[in-house]
N, C-alpha and C positions, 0 to 999 in steps of 0.2 A: 916589237911594236914601236910605233912612233908617237911621241906625246902630241896630243892635239894642242896646237899653239895659238889658236884663235877662238874667241868666245862666240862661236856660232852653234846654236843649239840644234838646228836641224839642217845641216848642210845637204845639198841636193845629192851629193855622192856618198852619203852615209851608207855603210855596209852592215850586214847582219850575218854572223856565223851561227848556224843552226845545228843543234845536237838533238836528234830525235830520241824517243824512248828506247830504241835499240842501240843507241850509242853511235849512230852514223852521223858523220860531219858533212855539212854542205854549206854553200854560200848563197846569199841573196841580197838584193838591195834592201835597206832597212825600211823603205817605203812600202814594202810588201810584207811587213810584219804580220798583218792580219791573215795572210794566206796560211799561217801556221796555228791559227786559233779557230776553234769550232763554234758553231752556233749554240751548242749546249754549255759552253764555257762561261765563266765570269772573269773579267779582267779587273784587277784591283791595283790602284796606283796611290802613291803618297802625295797628298795635296798640300804638304807643309811648304811654306816659303822660308828661305834662309834669313836668319837674323844678320844684321851687320855686326858680326861677332869678332872682328879684329879691331883691337883698341890699342893705339899707341899712347904712351905716357911716360911717367917718371916713377921710379922706386924712391920714395921720399927719403928713407934712411941713408941711402948711398948717393942720391942725386943722379943715378944712372938711368939712361933711356931704356925703355922696355917695350915689348909688344905682348899684350895679353890676348890669347885666343880662347874665347868662351867655348866650352866643350861638353857641358852637361848641366842638367838641372833636374829637380825632383819631380816636376809635373809640367803639364801644358797650361796650367791656370794662368791667365794674363797677369794676375797679381803676384805670381810666383817668379819674380825676376830680380829679387834682391840677393839671392845666393846662387852661385854657379861653381861647378868644377871648371878649372881653366888651366891651360898650358901657357907658360911664360917663357919668353925669349929675351935675350939681351938686345943690344942695339942692332938696327938693320930692318929690312923689310922683305917683301916677297921676291925682290930681284935676286936675293941670295937663296940658293937651294935650302930647303928646310933642314936637310941633313947637315948643312954647313953653318947653320945659325949658332951664334955663341950662346952659352948658358946665361941666364939672368944673374944679377948679383945674388949673393947668398940670401935666401928668403927665410923668414921666421914668422911664427904666429904673432900677430899684432902689427906687422909692418904696414905702413900706409902707402897707398898707390894713388896717384893723380892721373886720371885717364881723360884728358880733355876736360869737359865740364863735369865729369863724374869723379866722385871720390869713393875709394874702396879700401878694404883692409884684408890682409891675409888671415884667414881663420886658422888654418893649419896646412901642413904639407900632407900630400896624399901618397906617401911612399916613394917620392921621387923629387929631386931638386927643382924640377920645373913644373910639377903638377901640384896644384893647390886648390883648396876650397876658398873662394873669394866671396866677400859680402859687400854689397854696395850700400852706401849711406843714403838716407832720404827715402821718400815714399816711392812706391812702384811707378807712378806716373812720371816721376822725375827720372827714373832709370830708363823708361821707354824713350823719353825725350832726349836724354843724353846719348843713348844708342843711336837714335835717328840722326842726331846732329854730328856725332863724332865717329861712329863705327863705320867700318868698311867690310865688304865680304872677305872672308878668309880666302887667301890666294896663294898659289904656288908658282915657282919660277918658270914653269913651262909656258905660261901665258904672259907675254911681255907687257901688253897694255893693261893699265889698271882696270879692274872689274867694277862695274856699277851694279846696283841691286837688280836692275832689270835684266842684266846679263845672266843672273843665276836664278831668277824666278821663272818657273815653268809656266806653260799656258794654263795649268789648273791650280796654280799657287793660291793658297788662301791664308790661313793663320800663320803669322811669322813665328816659327818655332824651331826650324832646323838650324844646325850650326854650319853645315855645308849643304849644297843643293842635293836633293834626291834626284840625281842627274839622269837616272834611267827614264824619268818622266819627260825628259827633253825629247824623247822619240814621239811623244804625243802632241798633237795640236787639235784644233777644233774640227778640222777636216777628218782626221783619223777617228775622233770620237763620234762624229756624225756617221762615219762608215761603220763603226761598231754597232750603232743603233740600227742602221739600215740592214745589217746582216743578222740582227736579232741576237747579238752577243751581249751578255750582261756587262755593264761597266759601273763600278762604284769606286769611291775613294775612302781612304782612312788618313789619319794625321799621325805622323811619326816624326819626332825630333831627331832626324838623321844626324849622326855624329860625324866627327872629323875623321879623315882618312889617313892622316900621318901626323906624328908628333916630332919627327926628325931624330928621335932617339930610339935605337933598336930595343933597349930594355922596356921603354914605355910603350913602344909600338906593339910589343907582345901582349899588352893588356887590352888592346883594341879588339872588338869595338867596346866603347864605353856604354854605360846604361843609356837606354833610349826610351823616354816616356812616349806613350801613344794613346790615341783615342779611336775606338772602333764604333761607328754608329750602328744602330739597329738595321739600317738599310743594307750595310755591308754584311752583317751577320746573316740576315735573311737571304741575301743573294747567294751566299756560300751554301746555305741549306738547300736552296732551290737547285743550284748546279749539282750538288751531291745527289739529290733525289732523282735527277734525270740522267745521271751518269756523266755529267760534265766535269770539267777540270777547273781548278782554281789557278789562274795565271797571275802571278805577282809581278808588278812592274817595279823592280828594284829590290836590293837585298834588305833594306830596312823594312819593307812590307813583309818579306818572308819571316824575318825575325819577330815582328810584332804578331803576325797571325799565328805562328807556331807557339809563341808565348801565351797567347789567349786561347789556345786549344784546350778543350775539356772533353770529357767522355761523350757529351752530347753535341759536340761541335764547337765553333767559335762563339764566345759570349761577348755581346756588345758591352762597351764600357771603357774605362780608363785603366791603364797599367803601366808598368815599366819593364821593358824587355831587358833582362840582365843575364840571359843565357848565351852560350856560344852554340852556333849551328855549324856543323861540319860533317866530316866523313862518318862519324859514329852516330849521327842524328837520324832517327827514324821519323821522317816527315809525316805529320798527321793531317795537314791541311793543304799545303801548296803542292801542286802537281807540275808546274812549269814556271820558269822565271825569265823575264826580259831584264838584262843587266848590261852595264858597261863592260868593257874588256879590262881584265885585271891581271896583274902579274902574279905568278905563283909565289906563295909565301905571304901575300897580303891578306888581311882579315876578310876582305870581300871574296878573294879567291877561295879561302878556306870554306866559306859558306857554300860555294858552288859544289864542293865535294859531297854535299848531301844529295845532290841531284845526279851526279855522274861519277863513274869510277875514275880512279887516278889514271888508268891507261887511256880512257877516253879524253879526259881533260888534258893529258900530255899531248895527245894527237891534236886536239883543238888548239893548244898553245903553240904547237909547231906550225899549224895552219895559219894562225893569226900572225905569227912572226914572219913566215915566208911570204904572205900576201900583203904585208905592210899595213895591217890595221892600225888605226889610231886609238890611243888609250887615254885615260883620265876622263875628266867630267864632260868634255866636249868631243869625246872620241866616238868610235863606232860601237856596235852593240853585239851581244850574244843572246840567243834564245835557246834555253835548255829545258827539254821535257824530262821529267824525272825518269831516270833509267830503270828498266826492269832488271834489277841485279840478278835475280834468279835465272831469268831467261838468258842473260849474258853469260852467266857461269855455265849453264847447261850447254849453250852454243859452243863456248870455248872448250868444253870437255867432249864435244862431239855428239851431244844429245839433242833431240828436238824438244823444245819447251812446250 
């Protein structure tokens, strides 16, 4: 696959690789995404807007330049912005590949950080030299003001031009809560939402603090995804119940939506409210809520790809990965998309064994 190098959310030539519930792979323009959604379905997207979560500054004890990338918080409450989990890098910026960024100076509990107008302290290390619990000084409103003045969107080297916040806010963006854009929502615009309504397809949103996609360190990357707080309104919970009652599907727009909905699943369905998705979704996960997912294209081995293994067999995903590679699909947040209906594993196994399901 080819990294998408320009910050264009809805390129006219965006493509969609489709995997149906029988594991068959096909291709489509992404603009025809709704052709694969039924009138009885409900489409659920993440309306979280990304924070300006990249902060450059100084590690006071050493005087060294650092970049802090905010990566987690305990809740979505607007006043809960004084404490974050964060990944810290040494000197440099997004022009250098994340994997090649230097480590920060040695960090220790109590170290002071000056991040533009913001002052913070390292509370403790979180099991890795560049992963910390960070606490900002001052009231919450001052933290919001400092983020707005000094912060930038988290950015990676495949996009050369500096990103602005409007580059990473989707058409449905609301509460600033995500650390990186819930980029599957880039496939949506007001025309497609209007088309959903006209086709009588349910559409609702939830809010999930979508986490970062890479730390640049293989050991720390194995801990991804980090915990993601979420809020599910009653309208979304009710829409899921209605779809289930009429035999419709729950179609998640993005892996963060899958994770939140599966975390909120109970015996009687999805319960509205707030929570923190702290589980891993993968090949061993028995999905209880989500029937299909619209996602970006992800490389095998990434945490996002691991989640897709809950929807399709490894053999099907290998075929899809080969198709994405051979057809030159674009990857990363401004890339092309995949649509995967949850595979009927039993039917696939019977078919492979020569039986009729």
